[in-house]
FILUM-615863 format. One line per 10 residues: number of its first residue (from 1); their letters; for each residue y, x, z negated of N, C-alpha, C. Coordinates in nm, 2 decimals, decimal comma. Layout:
BEGIN
NUM = A = Y:X:Z:Y:X:Z:Y:X:Z ~ ... .
***
This chain:
BEGIN
1 = XXXXXXXXXX = 11,51:11,78:-8,82:11,49:11,68:-8,92:11,36:11,61:-8,89 ~ 11,28:11,61:-9,00:11,14:11,55:-8,99:11,15:11,40:-9,02 ~ 11,10:11,32:-8,93:11,10:11,18:-8,95:10,99:11,13:-9,05 ~ 11,03:11,04:-9,14:10,93:10,99:-9,24:10,84:10,90:-9,16 ~ 10,71:10,92:-9,17:10,61:10,84:-9,10:10,61:10,70:-9,14 ~ 10,64:10,67:-9,27:10,64:10,53:-9,31:10,76:10,46:-9,25 ~ 10,87:10,52:-9,24:10,99:10,46:-9,17:10,95:10,43:-9,02 ~ 10,89:10,53:-8,96:10,85:10,51:-8,82:10,75:10,39:-8,81 ~ 10,66:10,38:-8,90:10,56:10,27:-8,89:10,63:10,13:-8,91 ~ 10,73:10,13:-9,01:10,80:10,01:-9,03:10,89:9,97:-8,91 .
11 = XXXXXXXXXX = 10,94:10,07:-8,84:11,02:10,04:-8,72:10,93:9,98:-8,61 ~ 10,80:10,04:-8,60:10,71:9,98:-8,50:10,67:9,84:-8,54 ~ 10,66:9,81:-8,67:10,62:9,67:-8,71:10,74:9,58:-8,68 ~ 10,86:9,62:-8,70:10,98:9,54:-8,66:10,97:9,51:-8,52 ~ 10,94:9,61:-8,43:10,93:9,58:-8,29:10,82:9,48:-8,26 ~ 10,71:9,49:-8,33:10,60:9,40:-8,31:10,64:9,25:-8,34 ~ 10,71:9,24:-8,46:10,76:9,11:-8,50:10,86:9,05:-8,40 ~ 10,95:9,13:-8,35:11,04:9,09:-8,25:10,96:9,04:-8,13 ~ 10,86:9,11:-8,09:10,78:9,07:-7,97:10,71:8,94:-8,00 ~ 10,66:8,92:-8,12:10,59:8,79:-8,15:10,69:8,68:-8,14 .
21 = XXXXXXXXXX = 10,81:8,70:-8,19:10,91:8,59:-8,18:10,94:8,56:-8,04 ~ 10,95:8,66:-7,95:10,97:8,63:-7,81:10,85:8,56:-7,75 ~ 10,73:8,60:-7,79:10,61:8,53:-7,74:10,61:8,38:-7,78 ~ 10,65:8,36:-7,90:10,65:8,22:-7,95:10,76:8,14:-7,87 ~ 10,87:8,20:-7,85:10,98:8,13:-7,77:10,94:8,10:-7,63 ~ 10,86:8,19:-7,57:10,81:8,17:-7,44:10,69:8,08:-7,43 ~ 10,64:8,03:-7,55:10,53:7,94:-7,56:10,40:8,00:-7,50 ~ 10,38:8,13:-7,54:10,26:8,20:-7,50:10,14:8,14:-7,57 ~ 10,02:8,15:-7,52:9,91:8,10:-7,59:9,89:8,14:-7,74 ~ 9,86:8,05:-7,82:9,85:8,08:-7,96:9,75:8,19:-8,00 .
31 = XXXXXXXXXX = 9,65:8,20:-7,92:9,55:8,31:-7,95:9,61:8,44:-7,93 ~ 9,70:8,46:-7,83:9,77:8,59:-7,81:9,86:8,62:-7,93 ~ 9,94:8,51:-7,97:10,03:8,53:-8,08:9,95:8,56:-8,21 ~ 9,84:8,49:-8,23:9,76:8,52:-8,35:9,71:8,66:-8,35 ~ 9,67:8,71:-8,24:9,62:8,85:-8,23:9,73:8,95:-8,27 ~ 9,85:8,92:-8,23:9,97:9,01:-8,26:10,00:8,99:-8,41 ~ 9,99:8,87:-8,47:10,01:8,85:-8,61:9,91:8,93:-8,69 ~ 9,79:8,93:-8,65:9,68:9,01:-8,72:9,71:9,16:-8,71 ~ 9,76:9,20:-8,60:9,80:9,35:-8,59:9,91:9,38:-8,68 ~ 10,01:9,30:-8,69:10,12:9,32:-8,78:10,07:9,32:-8,93 .
41 = XXXXXXXXXX = 9,99:9,22:-8,96:9,94:9,22:-9,10:9,86:9,34:-9,13 ~ 9,78:9,39:-9,04:9,71:9,52:-9,06:9,80:9,64:-9,08 ~ 9,90:9,64:-9,00:10,00:9,75:-9,01:10,07:9,75:-9,14 ~ 10,11:9,63:-9,19:10,18:9,62:-9,31:10,09:9,66:-9,43 ~ 9,96:9,62:-9,42:9,87:9,66:-9,53:9,85:9,82:-9,53 ~ 9,85:9,88:-9,41:9,84:10,02:-9,40:9,96:10,09:-9,47 ~ 10,08:10,04:-9,44:10,20:10,09:-9,51:10,19:10,08:-9,66 ~ 10,15:9,96:-9,70:10,13:9,94:-9,85:10,03:10,04:-9,91 ~ 9,92:10,06:-9,84:9,82:10,15:-9,90:9,87:10,29:-9,90 ~ 9,94:10,33:-9,80:10,00:10,47:-9,79:10,10:10,49:-9,91 .
51 = XXXXXXXXXX = 10,19:10,39:-9,93:10,29:10,40:-10,03:10,22:10,40:-10,17 ~ 10,13:10,31:-10,19:10,06:10,30:-10,32:9,98:10,43:-10,35 ~ 9,91:10,48:-10,25:9,83:10,61:-10,27:9,93:10,72:-10,31 ~ 10,04:10,73:-10,25:10,14:10,83:-10,29:10,18:10,82:-10,43 ~ 10,21:10,69:-10,47:10,25:10,66:-10,60:10,14:10,69:-10,70 ~ 10,02:10,66:-10,67:9,90:10,69:-10,75:9,89:10,84:-10,78 ~ 9,91:10,92:-10,67:9,91:11,07:-10,68:10,01:11,12:-10,78 ~ 10,13:11,06:-10,77:10,24:11,10:-10,85:10,21:11,07:-11,00 ~ 10,16:10,95:-11,02:10,13:10,90:-11,16:10,02:10,99:-11,22 ~ 9,92:11,03:-11,13:9,81:11,11:-11,18:9,86:11,25:-11,22 .
61 = XXXXXXXXXX = 9,95:11,30:-11,13:10,01:11,44:-11,15:10,09:11,44:-11,28 ~ 10,16:11,33:-11,31:10,25:11,32:-11,42:10,18:11,28:-11,55 ~ 10,05:11,24:-11,54:9,97:11,20:-11,65:10,01:11,06:-11,70 ~ 10,07:10,98:-11,62:10,12:10,84:-11,65:10,00:10,75:-11,63 ~ 9,91:10,74:-11,72:9,79:10,66:-11,71:9,81:10,51:-11,70 ~ 9,91:10,46:-11,77:9,94:10,32:-11,77:9,99:10,28:-11,63 ~ 10,08:10,36:-11,58:10,14:10,33:-11,44:10,03:10,35:-11,34 ~ 9,95:10,45:-11,35:9,84:10,48:-11,26:9,74:10,36:-11,25 ~ 9,71:10,31:-11,37:9,62:10,19:-11,37:9,68:10,07:-11,30 ~ 9,81:10,05:-11,31:9,87:9,94:-11,24:9,87:9,96:-11,09 .
71 = XXXXXXXX = 9,90:10,08:-11,05:9,91:10,12:-10,91:9,77:10,11:-10,85 ~ 9,67:10,16:-10,91:9,53:10,15:-10,86:9,49:10,01:-10,85 ~ 9,52:9,92:-10,94:9,48:9,78:-10,93:9,55:9,72:-10,81 ~ 9,67:9,75:-10,79:9,74:9,70:-10,67:9,69:9,75:-10,54 ~ 9,65:9,88:-10,54:9,60:9,95:-10,42:9,46:9,88:-10,38 ~ 9,39:9,84:-10,48:9,26:9,78:-10,45:9,27:9,64:-10,38 ~ 9,39:9,58:-10,40:9,41:9,45:-10,33:9,43:9,47:-10,18 ~ 9,46:9,59:-10,13:9,48:9,62:-9,99:9,36:9,69:-9,93 .
***
């Protein structure tokens, strides 16, 4: 069984968020927490780009120009 890389990435992000919650509860320095938050934000953006790029390829292949335009506009936000 081949694991979906997006699911794997989302599971890693979940672990990061759990770690951030623990750091906060332990009253770790805010700079350390902020760095971890930035890492999670970056990981989430990567997942979004990956998903949108796949959708754009599907729209392009199917000739769905209207949907492709929407997906590309959203992709450019990330």
